[in-house]
C-alpha positions in Angstrom: 3.4 80.1 200.1 3.3 77.8 197.2 6.8 78.0 195.8 6.3 76.8 192.2 3.7 76.5 189.5 3.8 73.6 187.0 3.6 74.8 183.4 1.5 72.8 180.9 4.7 71.3 179.5 5.6 69.9 183.0 8.3 72.5 183.7 8.3 73.9 187.3 8.6 77.7 187.4 9.3 79.6 190.6 6.4 81.9 191.7 8.7 84.6 193.0 11.7 86.1 191.3 13.7 89.2 190.3 12.8 91.7 187.6 15.8 93.3 185.8 14.1 96.4 184.3 16.7 99.2 184.5 19.2 96.9 186.2 22.7 96.9 184.8 22.3 100.2 182.9 24.5 102.5 185.0 28.1 101.6 185.9 27.9 103.7 189.1 25.2 101.3 190.5 26.8 98.0 189.3 28.4 97.0 192.6 25.1 97.3 194.6 23.1 95.6 191.8 25.5 92.7 191.6 25.2 92.2 195.3 21.4 92.4 195.1 21.2 89.7 192.4 23.5 87.4 194.2 21.9 87.8 197.6 18.5 87.3 195.9 19.7 84.0 194.4 21.3 82.9 197.7 18.0 83.7 199.4 16.1 81.4 197.0 15.0 83.7 194.3 16.0 81.6 191.3 13.7 83.2 188.7 15.4 86.1 186.8 13.5 88.1 184.2 15.2 90.3 181.7 14.8 91.4 178.0 16.8 92.4 175.0 15.1 95.9 175.3 16.4 96.5 178.8 19.4 98.8 178.3 19.6 97.6 174.7 21.1 94.3 176.0 23.1 95.7 178.9 20.7 94.1 181.4 21.2 90.7 179.9 25.0 91.1 179.9 24.9 92.2 183.5 22.8 89.2 184.5 25.1 86.9 182.6 28.1 88.2 184.6 26.2 88.1 187.9 25.1 84.4 187.6 28.4 83.1 186.2 29.4 81.2 189.3 26.0 79.6 189.9 24.7 76.3 188.8 22.7 77.2 185.6 20.3 74.3 186.0 19.2 75.7 189.4 18.1 79.0 187.8 15.0 79.9 185.7 16.0 82.5 183.1 13.5 84.5 181.2 14.1 87.0 178.4 11.9 88.7 175.8 12.1 89.6 172.1 11.2 93.0 170.9 8.2 93.2 168.5 10.5 94.6 165.8 12.7 91.5 166.0 9.9 88.9 166.3 9.6 88.1 162.6 11.2 84.9 161.2 14.0 87.0 159.6 15.2 88.4 162.9 14.0 86.4 165.9 16.7 83.7 165.8 19.4 86.4 165.7 17.8 88.1 168.7 17.6 84.9 170.7 21.2 84.0 169.9 22.3 87.5 171.0 20.3 87.1 174.2 21.9 83.7 174.9 25.3 85.1 174.3 24.9 88.0 176.6 23.4 85.8 179.3 26.3 83.3 178.8 23.9 80.4 178.6 22.9 77.9 175.9 19.2 77.9 176.6 16.4 80.0 178.1 13.8 78.5 180.4 11.2 80.9 179.0 11.2 83.3 176.1 8.5 85.9 175.7 7.1 88.0 172.9 7.4 91.4 174.6 4.3 93.1 173.3 2.2 92.9 170.1 3.8 94.3 167.0 3.3 93.9 163.3 4.5 90.3 163.0 1.5 87.9 162.5 0.9 85.6 165.5 1.4 82.4 163.5 4.9 83.5 162.5 5.8 84.2 166.1 4.4 80.9 167.3 6.1 79.0 164.5 9.5 80.4 165.6 8.9 79.8 169.3 7.8 76.2 168.6 10.9 75.5 166.5 13.2 76.9 169.3 11.5 74.6 171.8 12.1 71.6 169.5 15.8 72.6 169.1 16.1 72.9 172.9 17.4 76.5 173.0 14.2 77.5 174.9 12.3 75.3 177.2 9.0 77.1 176.9 7.5 80.3 175.5 4.9 82.9 176.3 3.8 86.5 175.7 3.7 89.8 177.5 1.2 92.6 177.6 -1.5 90.6 175.9 -5.1 91.4 176.8 -8.0 88.9 176.6 -8.9 89.3 173.0 -5.2 89.1 172.1 -4.9 85.8 174.0 -8.0 84.4 172.3 -6.6 85.1 168.9 -3.2 83.7 169.8 -4.5 80.4 171.2 -6.7 79.9 168.1 -3.6 79.5 165.9 -1.9 76.2 165.6 0.7 75.9 168.3 -0.7 78.9 170.2 -2.1 76.6 172.8 1.5 75.9 173.9 1.8 79.4 175.3 2.5 79.0 179.0 2.7 82.5 180.5 1.3 86.0 179.9 3.4 88.7 181.7 1.3 91.8 182.5 1.3 94.7 184.9 -0.6 93.8 188.0 -0.7 95.1 191.6 -3.1 96.1 194.3 -4.0 99.3 192.6 -4.1 98.0 189.0 -6.5 95.0 189.0 -8.2 95.3 185.7 -6.9 91.9 184.6 -9.1 90.2 187.2 -12.3 91.0 185.3 -11.8 88.7 182.3 -8.1 88.1 181.5 -7.3 86.1 184.6 -10.3 83.8 184.2 -9.4 83.2 180.6 -5.8 82.4 181.4 -6.9 80.0 184.1 -9.2 78.2 181.8 -6.4 77.7 179.2 -3.8 76.7 181.9 -1.7 79.8 181.1 -0.1 81.5 184.1 -0.2 85.2 184.8 3.2 86.8 185.6 3.0 90.1 187.4 5.5 92.9 186.6 5.5 96.0 188.9 3.8 94.1 191.7 5.1 96.7 194.1 3.1 99.4 192.4 6.0 100.9 190.6 3.8 101.6 187.6 0.3 101.7 186.2 -2.5 104.2 186.3 -3.4 103.6 190.0 0.0 103.4 191.7 0.0 106.6 193.7 -0.7 106.6 197.4 -0.9 102.8 197.8 2.1 102.5 200.1 0.8 105.3 202.3 -2.7 103.9 202.5 -4.0 103.3 206.0 -5.1 99.8 205.4 -1.8 98.8 203.8 0.1 100.5 206.7 -2.0 98.7 209.4 -1.5 95.2 207.8 2.2 95.9 207.5 2.4 96.8 211.2 0.4 93.6 212.1 3.0 91.4 210.3 6.1 93.5 211.0 6.4 94.1 207.3 7.0 97.0 205.0 4.1 98.3 202.9 5.8 97.0 199.8 5.9 93.5 201.3 2.2 93.7 201.9 1.6 94.5 198.2 3.8 91.6 197.2 2.0 89.3 199.6 -1.3 90.4 198.1 -0.2 89.5 194.6 1.1 86.1 195.7 -2.1 85.3 197.6 -3.3 84.1 194.1 -1.6 80.7 193.9 -1.5 80.9 190.1 0.3 84.2 190.1 4.1 84.6 189.4 5.7 87.9 190.5 9.0 89.6 189.5 9.5 92.7 191.7 12.4 94.8 190.6 15.0 95.9 193.2 18.6 97.2 192.9 19.0 97.0 196.7 20.2 93.9 198.5 18.1 94.9 201.5 14.9 95.2 199.5 15.7 91.9 197.6 15.9 90.1 200.9 12.6 91.7 202.0 11.0 90.4 198.8 12.4 86.9 199.4 11.0 87.0 203.0 7.4 87.4 201.7 7.5 83.7 200.8 7.0 83.2 204.6 4.0 85.5 204.8 0.3 84.7 204.4 -2.3 87.3 204.6 -5.5 86.2 206.3 -8.9 86.2 204.5 -9.9 89.2 206.7 -6.8 91.1 205.6 -7.4 90.3 202.0 -11.0 91.5 202.4 -9.8 94.8 203.8 -7.4 95.3 200.9 -10.2 94.4 198.4 -12.4 97.0 200.0 -9.7 99.7 200.0 -8.6 98.9 196.4 -11.5 97.1 194.7 -11.1 95.3 191.4 -13.2 96.9 188.6 -16.6 95.3 187.8 -16.3 96.0 184.1 -13.7 95.7 181.3 -10.9 98.3 181.4 -7.9 98.7 179.1 -4.8 96.7 179.9 -2.6 98.7 182.2 1.0 99.2 181.3 3.9 101.2 182.7 
């Protein structure tokens, strides 16, 4: 598997990482979740994705504690700003709070979490200023559909967007119709959340599907690993599966050593075909 993508600003970003949605929100789960994060990092998962929204900052604080003894420069930290905080009057405060909770002085990537009322030029202006100041190394967006991306890129500075994080998995493939081709044309990388089919309109029954089960047996994998391998078969795709279990985190890391054959990919495409027309952007 190709380990990294090179963003348009030259920054290398790991293709496989850890999603922190719902992580660090319950004290009774803290010990297991700490272990999962640390084992994930030790296994080579250096990309960590969180957001100020997750647990109202608790996830960021949890990650900050979990990574405290690691070399910061070896990690790729991503966080997101809420739409309600994305205006010029609030976004700097949001970023500073995120940095404080994560116990770092910069983010590798900062995302506009989803579209709110703040005009795109205002968001872009702030993001570009943070890059100039060195408190973020790059910026992107999340949950933007094709028309949204077209509008964003048209604004001055919008072409510097490097990532669009969207829901994508074997059963939710609507972005393949027009969003993925547009992103590729603009050298913007797609970042898949819920790659293990933990959300979206077509998530039910995938892990129990006969084709998925058969391919899993052929490779001595779990069905979830097959889903992750399918997502990563696209060499432009970044994936951030969420797991609070050390065992599952190691299973995710092991997928880097798995390559599905063209025949297996064809079988999965037949079982779960991508739509041949435009569909609404899928979200959890």
